[in-house]
C-alpha positions as CSV (number, residue, x, y, z in Angstrom):
1,M,5.7,-20.3,-27.4
2,A,7.5,-19.3,-24.2
3,N,5.8,-18.5,-21.0
4,N,5.8,-14.9,-19.8
5,Y,6.5,-14.0,-16.2
6,K,4.9,-11.3,-14.1
7,V,7.0,-9.5,-11.5
8,K,5.3,-8.3,-8.3
9,V,7.0,-6.3,-5.6
10,Q,5.5,-5.5,-2.2
11,I,7.2,-3.2,0.3
12,D,5.8,-2.6,3.7
13,I,7.3,-0.1,6.1
14,V,5.4,-0.2,9.3
15,E,6.0,1.0,12.8
16,C,6.8,-1.8,15.3
17,T,8.3,-2.6,18.6
18,D,10.7,-5.3,17.4
19,T,14.4,-5.2,18.2
20,V,16.5,-3.4,15.6
21,T,18.4,-5.8,13.3
22,D,21.7,-5.3,11.5
23,A,21.0,-7.5,8.5
24,P,17.9,-8.9,6.6
25,N,16.3,-11.9,8.2
26,R,14.2,-14.6,6.3
27,T,10.7,-15.0,7.7
28,S,8.8,-18.3,7.8
29,S,7.0,-17.3,4.7
30,G,10.2,-17.0,2.7
31,A,10.2,-13.2,2.7
32,F,13.0,-11.0,4.1
33,E,12.7,-8.3,6.7
34,Y,14.9,-5.8,8.4
35,V,14.0,-3.8,11.5
36,M,15.5,-0.3,11.5
37,S,15.7,2.3,14.2
38,A,13.5,5.4,14.3
39,E,16.6,7.5,13.4
40,Q,17.2,5.3,10.3
41,A,13.5,5.6,9.3
42,H,13.8,9.4,9.2
43,S,16.8,9.3,6.9
44,I,16.1,8.8,3.2
45,D,19.6,7.5,2.6
46,A,19.4,5.0,5.4
47,C,16.0,3.9,4.3
48,E,17.2,3.4,0.7
49,Q,20.2,1.3,1.8
50,I,18.1,-0.8,4.1
51,L,15.5,-1.3,1.4
52,L,18.2,-2.4,-1.1
53,Q,19.8,-4.8,1.5
54,T,16.5,-6.3,2.3
55,A,15.3,-6.8,-1.3
56,N,18.6,-8.1,-2.6
57,P,18.5,-11.7,-1.2
58,Q,14.9,-12.1,-2.6
59,R,15.9,-10.6,-5.9
60,R,18.8,-12.9,-6.3
61,T,16.6,-15.9,-5.5
62,V,14.0,-15.0,-8.0
63,C,16.6,-14.2,-10.8
64,T,18.3,-17.5,-10.2
65,V,15.0,-19.3,-10.5
66,C,14.2,-17.6,-13.8
67,R,17.4,-18.8,-15.4
68,F,16.3,-22.5,-15.5
69,R,14.1,-24.0,-18.1
70,R,11.8,-25.3,-15.4
71,P,12.2,-22.4,-13.0
72,F,10.7,-23.8,-9.8
73,R,12.4,-27.2,-9.6
74,H,15.6,-25.7,-7.9
75,V,13.8,-23.6,-5.4
76,R,13.1,-24.7,-1.8
77,P,9.6,-26.0,-1.3
78,V,8.5,-23.0,0.8
79,L,9.6,-20.6,-1.9
80,R,8.1,-22.7,-4.6
81,R,4.7,-22.5,-2.9
82,R,5.1,-18.7,-2.5
83,Y,6.0,-18.1,-6.2
84,D,3.5,-20.4,-7.8
85,G,0.6,-18.7,-6.0
86,S,-0.5,-21.5,-3.7
87,T,0.8,-19.7,-0.6
88,L,0.9,-15.9,-0.5
């Protein structure tokens, strides 16, 4: 019988003093983040675009992993730890 897979998504939008970025950046935990301006944060269209841009690299990584019979053997070790639950 095939294994099932659970999909979890966590989105945090928090106020910060970091410098605004123009593209998603990978953090040390393997997640991606994008720092937007206050003006962008007040625009639903800008927020939606930034959210999609930030989530897309992670989504592609996860979808690529799921295509393999042994899904975690092709993922970098830091991401493997994150996805198998040993490091969250």
